[in-house]
N, C-alpha and C positions, 0 to 999 in steps of 0.2 A: 109038245112043242119044244121043251127042253132037248130031247132026244135028237130033234132036227137041227137043233143049234149046236149041240155036241158034233154032230156029223160035219156041220159047215166048218167049225172049229178045228176039226181033225184034218179037214181037206186044206184049210189055210195054214195049218202048222207044217204039214207036208211040202206045201208050196214054199214055205218060208224056209224051212230046212233043208231042202234040197238046193234052193238057191245059193244059201249061206254055205253049205258044204261045197257046192262047185266053186264058189268064190275061195274058200279057204284052200282047196287043192289045186286048183287051176289058176288062182289070181296071183300066185306067188306074191302075197302082201308083203311089203316092208314099209318102213317110215317114209322113204324116198317117194314111193308110189303112191302115198297118201296126201301128198303136195298137190296143189293145183297146177296141171302140166301147163307149158307154154301153149297158148292157143294161136293159130295161125289160120289163113283162109282155107287151108286144106283139111283142117281138123275142125272147123266150125260146125260141121254137120253133127259130129259127136257130141257137142253140147248141147244141140238141140234134141237129141234123142229123149232124155229125161223130161223135157218140158212136153215134148210130142206125146210121150206115153201117159203122162199125167193127165192131159186134155182129153186125148183118145179114150183113156180108160174110164174118165169121169162121165165123158159124153157117153159112150156105150152104157154104163152102168144106169145113168139117169135115163136114156131112152128105153131101156129095158123095163124099168120101173114104171114108166109112164104108161106102159102096156097093161098094167094091172087094173084090174076092175075094182074101183074102191068100195063096191059093196060086198066085196068078199071078206071072210073072216081072215084074221092074221096068218092063221094055221095053213088056209089054202093059198095064201100069197107067197108063202115060203119057197116053194119050188122054183117060181119066177125070180125070188131073190136070190136064191142059191144059184141059179144060173147066172144072173146078172153079176154076182159077186165072182164068180169063177172066171167070167169073161174080163173082169176088170183085173184081177191078180194076174192072168195069162198075159196080158197086155205088158204090165209092169215086170212081170218075170221075163218076158221076151227082151224088154228093153235092156235089162240088166243083163241078159247073155249075149245081146248085140254088141253091148260095150266091152264085156268081157272078152269075147272072141275077137271081134275087129280091131278094137283099140284098147288094148290092155293098160296103156298109160293113163287111161280116163277112168281107172277103177273108182276112183273117189265118187264118181258121178253114179256109178253102179251100186256102191254101197248106200248113197243116199236114197236111191230107188228102194233098196232093201228095207232101210229104216222107215221109210214111208209104208212099204209093204207090211210091215211088222205092225205099224200102228192101225192099219185097217182091219185088225183082229174083229171078228164079229162077236158082238154080245147082243144080248137081249135088249139093253137099252137101245144100242145104235141101230138095230135091226127094227126095231119100233119107231125110232125116229125117222129113219130113212122111209120106211113105208108110209108113215103119216105123213111125212114131208109131200110125197107124191099123190095124195089122195085128194 
């Protein structure tokens, strides 16, 4: 089981590292950009991107986990958990890239998504908690 968790951790690291590298090179980060930008009616949609990404990623993740047969052993549940996790990370990564490319002024919100993505690092304890929660 630890091999499968290591594989999932490597995938997570690649997603996080790729997003961080993109923000580092393309984001043109500076102290001015890390301030909360002025929000008007035309830019309000960009504020909702992180919120929508969080809600959608959590919904997709939990709906995938609900499909797991509770009678299966933990090792047999891992492929579905891996798929659910990758879907969750892809939504968050996509939202971070949307912000980076569509509205670079809101790069702070993208950084917050990346921080949340980093905190979703799969560990054996987190995997067991997620799988037991949905049994």
